[in-house]
C-alpha positions as CSV (number, residue, x, y, z in Angstrom):
1,M,-169.0,88.1,-167.2
2,S,-170.4,91.3,-167.6
3,S,-170.3,94.1,-164.7
4,D,-173.9,93.8,-163.3
5,A,-172.1,90.6,-161.7
6,R,-172.4,92.7,-158.3
7,P,-173.8,92.6,-155.0
8,S,-177.4,93.9,-155.9
9,G,-177.7,91.1,-158.9
10,A,-175.4,88.7,-158.0
11,G,-175.9,86.0,-155.4
12,D,-174.3,85.9,-151.5
13,T,-172.3,82.7,-152.4
14,R,-170.8,83.9,-155.3
15,G,-170.2,87.3,-153.6
16,W,-168.7,86.0,-150.9
17,L,-166.4,83.7,-153.8
18,T,-165.1,86.8,-155.2
19,I,-163.7,88.6,-151.7
20,L,-162.0,85.1,-151.3
21,V,-160.2,85.1,-154.6
22,L,-159.2,88.3,-153.5
23,A,-157.9,87.5,-150.1
24,A,-156.2,84.6,-151.7
25,A,-154.4,87.7,-154.2
26,G,-153.6,89.2,-150.4
27,F,-151.8,86.3,-149.5
28,S,-149.5,86.3,-153.2
29,L,-148.6,89.2,-152.0
30,G,-148.2,89.4,-149.1
31,S,-145.8,86.2,-149.4
32,D,-143.7,87.7,-151.8
33,L,-143.3,90.6,-149.1
34,Y,-143.2,88.9,-146.0
35,A,-141.1,85.9,-147.4
36,L,-138.1,87.6,-148.9
37,P,-136.5,89.1,-145.4
38,A,-136.3,85.7,-144.3
39,V,-134.8,83.8,-147.2
40,V,-132.0,87.4,-148.0
41,P,-129.0,85.5,-146.1
42,F,-129.6,82.7,-148.7
43,I,-129.2,84.7,-151.6
44,A,-126.7,86.5,-149.9
45,R,-124.5,83.4,-149.7
46,D,-125.1,82.3,-153.0
47,L,-124.8,85.1,-155.3
48,Q,-121.5,85.5,-152.4
49,L,-122.8,88.8,-150.3
50,Q,-123.1,90.4,-148.0
51,V,-126.5,89.9,-146.4
52,S,-126.6,94.0,-146.0
53,V,-126.0,94.5,-149.8
54,V,-129.0,91.7,-150.9
55,A,-131.0,93.4,-147.7
56,L,-131.2,96.5,-150.6
57,T,-133.4,95.4,-152.7
58,L,-135.8,95.7,-150.4
59,T,-135.0,99.1,-149.7
60,I,-135.5,99.8,-153.4
61,Y,-138.8,97.6,-153.5
62,G,-140.6,99.8,-150.6
63,A,-139.3,102.9,-151.7
64,L,-140.6,102.2,-155.8
65,V,-144.4,101.0,-153.9
66,A,-144.2,104.0,-152.1
67,V,-143.7,106.6,-154.8
68,A,-145.5,104.8,-156.9
69,A,-148.9,103.8,-156.0
70,P,-150.6,107.2,-155.4
71,P,-149.4,108.6,-158.6
72,L,-150.2,105.0,-160.0
73,T,-153.8,105.0,-158.4
74,V,-154.6,108.3,-160.5
75,L,-153.2,106.9,-163.8
76,T,-155.5,104.0,-163.5
77,R,-158.6,105.6,-162.7
78,S,-160.0,105.0,-165.8
79,I,-159.2,101.6,-166.5
80,D,-161.5,98.3,-165.0
81,R,-160.2,96.7,-161.8
82,R,-160.3,93.5,-163.1
83,T,-158.3,94.2,-166.0
84,L,-155.5,95.4,-163.4
85,L,-156.2,92.9,-160.9
86,L,-155.6,89.8,-163.1
87,A,-152.7,92.4,-165.0
88,A,-150.5,92.9,-161.3
89,M,-151.4,89.2,-160.6
90,V,-149.9,88.3,-164.0
91,L,-146.5,90.5,-163.5
92,L,-146.5,88.8,-159.3
93,V,-145.8,85.6,-161.9
94,V,-143.0,87.0,-163.6
95,T,-141.7,88.4,-161.8
96,N,-141.2,86.0,-158.6
97,L,-140.0,83.4,-161.6
98,L,-137.0,86.1,-162.8
99,T,-136.5,86.0,-159.0
100,A,-136.0,82.3,-159.0
101,A,-133.6,82.7,-162.2
102,T,-131.4,85.6,-160.7
103,P,-127.5,84.9,-161.4
104,N,-126.5,88.5,-160.3
105,L,-127.2,91.6,-158.1
106,P,-128.2,93.4,-160.7
107,W,-130.9,91.3,-162.1
108,L,-132.1,91.0,-158.4
109,F,-132.6,94.4,-158.0
110,G,-134.6,94.2,-161.5
111,T,-137.3,92.2,-160.6
112,R,-137.9,93.7,-157.1
113,V,-138.3,97.0,-159.6
114,L,-141.0,94.9,-161.3
115,A,-142.4,93.3,-158.1
116,A,-143.0,97.1,-156.7
117,V,-144.6,97.7,-159.8
118,A,-147.1,94.8,-159.1
119,A,-147.6,96.0,-155.5
120,A,-148.0,99.5,-156.0
121,I,-151.1,98.6,-158.3
122,L,-152.3,95.4,-156.2
123,A,-152.4,97.1,-153.0
124,P,-153.9,99.5,-153.4
125,I,-157.1,98.1,-155.6
126,R,-157.4,94.8,-154.0
127,T,-159.2,95.9,-150.8
128,A,-161.4,99.1,-152.5
129,T,-162.8,96.1,-155.0
130,A,-163.6,93.8,-152.2
131,G,-165.8,96.5,-150.8
132,Q,-167.1,97.7,-154.1
133,L,-168.6,93.5,-154.5
134,A,-169.3,92.2,-150.7
135,P,-173.1,91.3,-151.1
136,G,-175.5,92.8,-149.5
137,G,-173.8,95.8,-149.0
138,A,-171.0,94.6,-146.0
139,R,-168.6,96.6,-147.4
140,A,-166.5,96.7,-144.2
141,R,-166.8,92.9,-143.9
142,G,-165.5,92.3,-147.3
143,V,-162.4,95.0,-147.1
144,G,-162.4,92.5,-143.7
145,I,-161.9,89.3,-145.3
146,A,-160.1,90.9,-148.1
147,T,-157.3,92.3,-145.6
148,A,-157.4,88.5,-143.8
149,G,-155.4,87.5,-146.3
150,L,-152.0,90.2,-145.8
151,S,-151.9,88.4,-142.4
152,A,-152.5,84.9,-143.3
153,A,-149.2,85.1,-145.3
154,L,-147.2,87.5,-142.1
155,L,-148.0,83.7,-140.4
156,V,-147.3,81.2,-143.4
157,G,-145.5,82.8,-145.9
158,A,-142.4,83.9,-144.3
159,P,-142.0,80.6,-141.7
160,L,-142.9,78.4,-145.5
161,G,-140.1,80.3,-147.5
162,L,-137.5,79.9,-144.9
163,V,-138.7,75.9,-145.3
164,V,-138.2,75.8,-148.5
165,A,-135.2,77.9,-148.9
166,Q,-133.2,75.5,-145.8
167,T,-134.6,72.3,-147.6
168,L,-134.9,73.2,-151.5
169,G,-133.4,75.9,-151.7
170,W,-134.6,79.6,-152.3
171,R,-134.8,79.7,-155.9
172,V,-137.6,77.0,-155.1
173,A,-139.0,79.3,-152.6
174,F,-139.6,82.1,-155.5
175,V,-141.5,79.5,-158.1
176,A,-143.3,78.9,-155.1
177,S,-144.6,81.8,-154.7
178,A,-145.2,82.3,-158.8
179,V,-147.4,78.8,-158.8
180,V,-149.3,80.3,-156.2
181,A,-149.6,83.6,-157.8
182,L,-150.7,81.6,-160.5
183,V,-153.1,79.7,-159.1
184,V,-154.8,82.8,-157.5
185,L,-155.0,84.4,-161.4
186,V,-156.3,81.3,-162.7
187,A,-159.8,82.0,-159.8
188,M,-159.9,85.7,-160.4
189,L,-160.0,84.9,-164.0
190,A,-162.9,82.7,-162.7
191,A,-164.7,84.1,-160.0
192,V,-163.6,87.9,-160.4
193,P,-166.7,90.3,-162.4
194,S,-166.0,93.1,-164.4
195,V,-165.7,96.5,-162.0
196,P,-165.7,99.8,-163.7
197,A,-163.4,102.2,-163.0
198,P,-164.3,104.4,-159.4
199,G,-164.4,107.5,-162.1
200,R,-162.2,110.5,-161.1
201,S,-159.1,110.5,-159.2
202,N,-158.0,114.0,-158.0
203,L,-154.0,113.5,-156.8
204,G,-154.6,116.8,-156.2
205,A,-157.3,115.8,-152.8
206,Q,-155.4,113.3,-151.7
207,V,-152.1,115.2,-151.4
208,A,-154.4,117.7,-149.5
209,M,-155.0,115.7,-147.0
210,L,-151.6,116.0,-145.5
211,G,-151.9,119.4,-144.4
212,S,-154.2,118.4,-141.6
213,G,-151.1,118.3,-138.5
214,R,-152.7,115.5,-136.7
215,F,-153.2,113.2,-140.0
216,L,-149.6,113.7,-141.3
217,V,-148.3,113.7,-137.5
218,C,-150.0,110.2,-137.7
219,L,-149.0,108.7,-140.9
220,L,-145.2,109.3,-139.9
221,S,-145.6,107.5,-137.4
222,N,-146.6,104.6,-139.5
223,V,-143.4,105.1,-140.9
224,A,-141.6,104.9,-137.6
225,A,-143.2,101.9,-136.7
226,L,-142.8,99.9,-140.2
227,C,-139.1,101.5,-140.5
228,A,-138.2,99.9,-136.8
229,N,-139.9,96.4,-137.7
230,Y,-137.9,96.5,-141.0
231,V,-134.3,97.5,-139.6
232,L,-134.5,93.5,-137.8
233,L,-136.9,91.6,-140.0
234,P,-134.2,91.2,-143.2
235,F,-131.2,90.2,-140.9
236,L,-133.8,88.5,-138.1
237,V,-131.8,85.0,-139.2
238,P,-128.3,85.7,-138.5
239,I,-129.4,87.6,-135.0
240,V,-131.4,84.0,-134.5
241,Q,-127.9,82.2,-135.6
242,H,-125.8,84.3,-133.6
243,L,-127.4,84.6,-130.2
244,T,-128.6,80.8,-129.9
245,T,-128.0,77.8,-130.1
246,F,-131.2,76.8,-132.6
247,G,-130.5,74.7,-135.5
248,G,-132.6,75.6,-138.9
249,A,-135.6,74.0,-137.3
250,G,-135.5,76.6,-134.7
251,V,-134.8,79.3,-136.6
252,T,-138.1,78.3,-138.4
253,L,-139.7,78.2,-135.5
254,I,-138.7,81.8,-134.3
255,F,-140.5,82.9,-137.6
256,A,-143.3,81.3,-137.5
257,L,-143.7,82.8,-133.7
258,Y,-143.6,86.5,-135.1
259,G,-146.4,85.7,-137.2
260,A,-148.4,83.8,-134.9
261,A,-147.8,86.7,-132.5
262,G,-148.4,89.2,-135.3
263,V,-151.8,87.8,-135.8
264,L,-152.7,87.8,-132.0
265,G,-151.9,91.1,-131.8
266,G,-154.1,92.2,-134.3
267,W,-157.0,90.7,-132.8
268,A,-156.4,91.5,-129.0
269,A,-155.6,95.2,-130.5
270,G,-159.4,95.3,-132.1
271,W,-160.8,94.4,-128.6
272,A,-158.8,96.8,-126.6
273,G,-159.4,99.3,-129.1
274,D,-163.2,99.3,-128.6
275,R,-162.4,99.7,-124.6
276,L,-159.5,102.1,-124.4
277,G,-160.0,103.9,-127.3
278,T,-157.2,103.8,-130.3
279,I,-154.3,106.1,-128.9
280,P,-153.8,104.2,-125.7
281,V,-154.1,100.7,-127.3
282,M,-151.8,101.8,-130.3
283,V,-149.1,103.7,-127.8
284,G,-148.6,100.7,-125.5
285,G,-148.7,98.6,-128.5
286,L,-145.1,100.6,-129.4
287,L,-143.9,100.7,-126.1
288,V,-144.2,96.6,-125.6
289,A,-142.7,96.5,-129.2
290,A,-140.1,98.2,-128.0
291,L,-139.3,96.6,-124.7
292,G,-138.4,93.4,-126.7
293,L,-135.9,95.2,-129.2
294,A,-134.3,96.6,-125.8
295,V,-134.2,93.1,-124.1
296,L,-133.3,91.6,-127.7
297,S,-130.0,94.0,-127.9
298,L,-129.1,93.4,-124.7
299,L,-128.9,89.5,-125.3
300,F,-126.3,90.5,-127.4
301,L,-123.7,90.3,-124.4
302,A,-124.3,86.8,-123.2
303,P,-125.3,85.4,-126.7
304,G,-124.9,81.6,-127.2
305,G,-126.4,80.7,-124.1
306,A,-129.6,78.9,-122.3
307,S,-131.0,82.3,-121.1
308,A,-130.6,83.8,-125.1
309,D,-132.8,80.8,-125.9
310,V,-135.6,81.6,-123.7
311,L,-135.2,84.9,-124.0
312,L,-134.8,85.7,-128.1
313,P,-138.6,83.7,-128.6
314,V,-139.6,86.3,-125.2
315,C,-138.6,89.5,-127.3
316,V,-139.7,88.3,-130.8
317,L,-143.2,87.8,-128.6
318,L,-143.1,91.4,-127.4
319,W,-141.9,92.7,-130.3
320,S,-144.5,91.1,-132.8
321,V,-147.5,91.5,-130.5
322,G,-147.1,95.2,-129.7
323,G,-145.7,96.3,-133.6
324,W,-149.5,94.5,-135.3
325,A,-151.5,95.8,-132.0
326,Y,-150.3,99.0,-133.2
327,Y,-150.5,98.4,-136.4
328,A,-154.3,96.9,-136.3
329,L,-155.8,100.4,-135.0
330,L,-153.8,102.9,-137.9
331,L,-156.5,102.8,-139.7
332,A,-159.2,103.4,-137.2
333,R,-157.3,106.4,-136.0
334,L,-156.4,107.8,-139.7
335,I,-160.2,107.4,-139.9
336,E,-161.4,109.0,-136.8
337,L,-158.4,112.4,-138.1
338,A,-160.0,112.4,-141.7
339,P,-163.6,111.2,-140.8
340,Q,-164.7,113.5,-144.0
341,A,-162.6,111.3,-146.1
342,P,-162.2,107.8,-145.0
343,A,-161.2,106.1,-148.5
344,V,-158.5,109.1,-149.0
345,A,-157.5,108.4,-145.5
346,V,-156.7,105.1,-146.0
347,S,-155.4,105.3,-149.2
348,W,-152.5,107.2,-147.3
349,S,-151.7,104.2,-145.5
350,S,-150.3,102.2,-148.3
351,P,-146.9,104.6,-149.1
352,A,-146.5,105.2,-145.8
353,T,-146.0,101.5,-144.9
354,F,-143.6,100.6,-147.7
355,A,-141.9,103.8,-147.4
356,G,-141.2,103.2,-143.5
357,L,-140.5,99.3,-145.4
358,S,-137.6,101.0,-147.6
359,L,-136.1,103.4,-145.0
360,G,-135.9,100.7,-142.6
361,T,-134.1,98.1,-144.4
362,F,-131.2,100.8,-145.7
363,I,-131.3,102.0,-141.7
364,G,-130.9,98.6,-140.8
365,G,-128.2,97.9,-143.2
366,L,-126.0,100.8,-142.6
367,T,-126.3,99.8,-138.6
368,L,-125.0,96.4,-139.3
369,Q,-122.0,97.1,-141.4
370,A,-120.8,100.6,-139.6
371,I,-121.6,99.9,-135.1
372,G,-122.8,95.5,-135.5
373,M,-125.5,93.5,-135.0
374,S,-125.9,94.3,-131.6
375,W,-127.0,97.8,-131.3
376,L,-130.2,96.8,-134.6
377,G,-132.5,96.5,-131.4
378,W,-131.8,99.6,-130.1
379,V,-132.0,101.1,-133.4
380,G,-135.5,99.8,-133.3
381,A,-136.4,100.5,-130.1
382,A,-135.7,103.9,-130.3
383,L,-137.9,104.3,-133.7
384,L,-140.6,102.9,-131.6
385,V,-140.4,105.2,-129.0
386,L,-140.7,108.3,-131.4
387,A,-143.7,106.4,-133.2
388,G,-145.6,106.2,-129.9
389,A,-144.5,110.5,-129.2
390,M,-145.9,110.7,-132.7
391,V,-149.6,109.0,-132.0
392,L,-149.5,110.8,-128.9
393,S,-148.8,114.4,-130.5
394,S,-151.8,113.0,-133.1
395,R,-154.2,114.0,-130.0
396,T,-154.5,117.7,-130.1
397,P,-153.8,120.3,-132.7
398,S,-151.5,122.8,-131.0
399,A,-149.1,119.5,-130.7
400,V,-148.0,118.7,-134.0
401,L,-147.0,120.4,-137.3
402,G,-149.9,122.5,-139.5
403,R,-153.8,122.8,-138.4
404,S,-156.7,120.1,-137.7
405,P,-158.9,119.7,-139.6
406,A,-162.2,121.5,-139.0
């Protein structure tokens, strides 16, 4: 398919089909990202390792994506976008199959390195390509649909991965992820046209944006918020098992609740943000999430009772709704702070997100080993409050490090 097969020369139907395929690529990437925390306890049990040790694979994954995404974007600037997308999907298929064959911890770490390379390539260019290929110049709508693939993975990936791990084994869960990635790869071959590279990409210009104090502190709030999320998420299965009388089905429902509440929080944030502004909704969401995690830690005072069975789902609901309400408006806030270069502003959210993921799993593992599971909620709540303070401080140039953009 030629590079002419783009909005100006292609029918709307074909163009939107391409966008849907890119959304499916996001679902495949998100399934790998969100399903792994759910199956960490099963991997640990099979390989006879501590849960916190297996969770370190998420630390390596997040750190590598955060570090590799900006330079890889520059290094691949001259490569056709379709070629890059296909290469990333091939790597995702191979990675999931290799993970399913994991015999030991070093092998598992190696597969997470490969997964990080795939994510560092796929995450930035997938949404950008959707914007380029959106029919009729509907760039924002195209990016929104492509991004919805990640939301769908949040809703489906973790609970489905958990169900498969419980019934058929965690290895089958990764084989299923490989099959999903393979289907998306075939769909890309059929539906995604050649898309010329966007031209010169200047890493220096990207880094220069961090010279704005307000932009930097808002970006750091993203790191803190995602860090709080992943302090708990990889350990949610043992937390639910310890606090409640739920069986395997109940644990799966908790993950499904987390996903559904996250989608609800994102939708509600968009509606509220238009009426109240981004900052009040972002800070409010973070405080609601912090409340949920703080109460969750309090449940450790009386685990295994009827009150925990009722209150823990409420805590998860507050945590997910509030946290994802913040995240839904983060990109809008970054663009508000850097309206002169919105694409560059948005590109920084990806490494910040994965840096938070990496740091969160590391802190969560240390907390679990040093002072116990009951403290995970308190640590997460403190990080969410810190993130809220950062968002508030991004209102005025004088409140943060550095100078505000002109």
